[in-house]
N, C-alpha and C positions, 0 to 999 in steps of 0.2 A: 259050697260056696265060699269064695276068697275072703278072708278076714277084712282085705280092704273094700268090701262093698256092703251095701245094702240091697233088702229088696224092696221096691220102691211101688206102689199099686194107686192108680188114679184112673179118673175118668172112668173107660169102659172095662176098668180091671184088669190091662194088660200090666205085665209086670218086668219092669227093667232093673238089670243090675246096675246101679248107679256106684260110684266109689263114695264112701261113708264122708271124703272131705267137704262133698256136693251136698249133705244132706241140709244143711239150713238153704241151700236156693231151690231143692227141689220141692219146698211149698208152694212155689209160686206158678201159678199154672199161664198157659198163653193167653186165655181168655181175659184172666184178671189182669195181666198187664195191659192188654188191649182196651180195656174198660178206663183203667186209672192213668194211662198214658200223660192227660194233661197236668194231673198231679204229681207224676213222677216228674216231669219236665220242670216243674217248679222248684221241687226239690236240685234236681241237676243244676238249675240255672244259679243257684243259690251257693254251691258249693264248687268256687273257683279253682282252677289250676294255679298253685301258687309255687315262687320258686323255692328251694330248699338247699339244705347243703350241699347237695350233687348237681343239682342243675339250676338254671336260671330260665324265668319265664316272662315272655315280652307278649304285649297284646297290639295289633294294629290291625287296620283296615285293608282288606283285599280286593282287587277288580271282580265282581260278581255277572250273573246275566244280566242282558240289555242295560248297561251302562250303572248298574246298580252296585254297592258295594257290601262284603261281607266281614265279620269280624273272622281274626285269625290268630292263631299261636304260634311263637316260635320257642321251643323249647332246646335247649342248648346246655351241655357241660358247661360246669363252671371255670371260668380263667380259659375258654378254650379259643383254639388260634382261628385263622382265617382257613380258607380252601377246604373246609369238612363236608364230607358226603355229608346226603341229605335224605331224609324219608318224609315223603310226602304221606300222612296220615290220614285217612277218612272214616270215621267212626262210625259203629253202626248204631243200631236202634231201629231198625224198619223205616229209615225218612223220617219217623213219626217221632222220635226221641233225641234231645240234645247229647252231648258227650258226657258221660257217667265219670264218676271219680274212679272205677275201674280203667278204663280209658285213659285216664290223666297219668295213673299208674303205670299201667303199659308203655306208653309213649315216652314215660321220664328213663324206664328201663332201656328202651332203646337209644334213649339220647346219651346214657350213662355209660353202659355196658357195650355199644356197638361206636363209641364216641363219634356222633354225628349231631347233626342238628334236625328236630322234628319240627316241620310245620303241618297243623292242623286246622284246616280252613271248617267254618262252623256255618254249613252250607246252609240254606233253608230248607224248611220241612212241609210236609204233608199236615194237615190237608190242603193248606191253604196253596201250596206250592207242588202242583205235581209236575210229572215227567213233562220236562227235560231241565228242569230249575236246578233241581241240585248237581246235577251232570257238569251243565254250563256255569255255575259256581264253581265248581271246581277245577273246570277246564282252565276257566279264567285266571283263577289264582295260581295254577302251575305254571301258565305262561309269564304270568309277572314274578314268578320265584325264578323263569330260564331269565328273565329281562333284567333282573336285578341281582344275580348271583354275586356279583363282587361286593355291592352294599350288603348283603347279607352273609358273607363269608362263607359261600357255599361253593363246591365244585360243580360245576353244571353238568358234567358229564358222569358223574357218581350221586346217582339218584335213584331211589327204589320207592314204588307206590308203596303203601299198605292199607290194608282194611280187615274190619269183621263185617261178616254179614251183609247188611246195607252196603257196608263202606268197603268189602270186597267188591259189590255188584259195581259200585263207581270205580274202582280201582280198574277192574276189569273191561269195562263200558270204556272208561277215558284211552285206554291204550287203542282200542279200536277207533274211537273219535280223532285220536292223533294221526292214526295212520291215513283216515282218509283226508285230514286236513295237511296235511304233508308238514306235521308239527314233530319235533324230537321226541323220541319215546324212552322211556326211563330205561335203567340198567335192567330193572327187576320188579317183579310184581308179590306180593306176599299177601295170600288171600286167605283168610282164617272163617271156617264155615261160610264162604260166601254165596250170594242170593244170583243165580244166573240163568234161569230157565223158567219162562212163563208159562209153559207147557204142563208144567207139574205133572210129568209123566212116569218118573222114576217110582222103584220100587216101595223107596223110604218114605214117601209120600203115606205111607200106613200109620207113620205116628200122628194121630191126631189127637194125642192127649198128652203128650210129653211136657217137661216144666220149661217156664218162660216163653216157647216158641214151638208151634205144632204146625201141620199143614193147612190148617181152619186160619190161622192168622195169615199163612204165606197167602192163600186165595183173597183174603181181604187188603194184605199188602198190594198186590197186583191190582186188585180193582180199584185201590184207591189213587194208585202211582200213576197209571195208564189214564183213567177216569175218561175224559172225552177222547182222547187220543182213538187213531184208528192201529187197533194193536200190530194190524202186519206193517206198518209204517214206521212204527218206532224201534228202527234198526238196532237203536244200543239199548235199549229195556232188557235183551235178552241174548247175550252173545254166544251163549252155550248153543244157540240155534245156528251160528254160522258154519259156514264149511270151509274157508281159509282160515287157518290159524297161524301159519307159520310166519308171522312176521311179531310174533309176541317175544319179549323178552324172557329171560330166566326166570322162572314162576315155582313158586313155592306154594301150596294148597294144603290147608290142614282142615281136618272134619272130625266133628262129635259123632261118636258112636251110635246114641240115640237122638237124632236131630234129622226132621224131614228134609234137609237138604244134603244128608251125607252122601247119598249116591249121586246126584249133580255135581258136587264138587269134586268125587273121585271121575266121574265120567269126564268133565272138564279137562282133569290133568290128564286121562290118558289120551285124551284128541288132543292136546298139545304134543304129547310125548309122538306119537303116532305122526305130527304133523313136523317135526324135527325140532322142535322146540324142546331145550334143556328145561326139564321141570320136573318135580316129585313131589309124592303127596304123603300125608302122616295120618291114620286114624288114630284118634285118642280115646282107648277104650273106658268103659265107664263114666264118660261123658255127656252131656246134652247141649244144647244151643245156647251161647253167652254163659259158658263156663268159667269166662275169663273175670265174671264178675266177682268169683272166689280169691280174689288177688293173694291171698297168702298160703293159698296152696300150694303143696309140693306137684300138684299135676300142673298147674299153669306154670310155677318154676323149671320144671323140664320143657316144657315147651316153648316158653322164653328165650332159654338158653340154646336149644335147638335152632330157633329161629335167628338169633344173634349170630349162632356157627355161620347159617345160609347168609345171611346180610352181609358179612365180612368177608365171606366167599367172593360174593356177587360184585361185592363194591373195592375188591384188591385193585391198587393202582395197575399192576401190573397187565389187568382184565379191560382197562380202558384203550379204548379204541383212539388211533389217530396221533 
């Protein structure tokens, strides 16, 4: 065994070679998180995203579904100029949980190191708001960004979607929705261990006892999310099932080694590549779903640096069409 790993045994006794930097996170089972999410949300709501010496944070209301409004954050580098690139960042949490401090820290690094503005819609959550509320909230906020790009100091031709887990689901689904509704598609999509396939048919669904999140949690997610919907008619719920993806922009997919979503993320990236889309995927060894919560780990630091490199490449000025 490498000295960077520990052997972690849980649930059915399966053993996973998890990196030692994630040891403190690995004690949290998916079932525990699923039971405690209302209390977790209270803590998340109390922990506000605040300005620091590198970035400024603003709060405002943006359009949501059916004429409602939702809170959103704008995170931008201190003393930034106008016409900056933009990342529209959809946080994860199974559509059950609010953005965490880990999400805020990642978003701040994107703003600081990619020299861009980050907009985070605080979309409405399960179980009160099932499909398609979160998607439509984020869709309407994105259109608002496009309509108000000048006052926001954003270059509307240099926008990337980013999202982890359920946020990756939102990012991918919105691209399909934008295509269907003849709206501008962003320059790129960065999907971190995304949730993409309601069929749950991949080999990695064998992970029924991994930390933070597992296939049992995933099954619960889909049942809560689709609720009274006809699953066959919920087109934007499961984009991995779509046959034609050639309209996708440049796409970055990152998966965790011991994650029930591992295989569907890779399969989606390979499907994009076979459709002629510029896409890449990365497997992060020794990790499990939600490893971004280890915000001070060298694992996450390496991942962020790779993501920043991809963002800068996708958003280079000379790549802008027109």
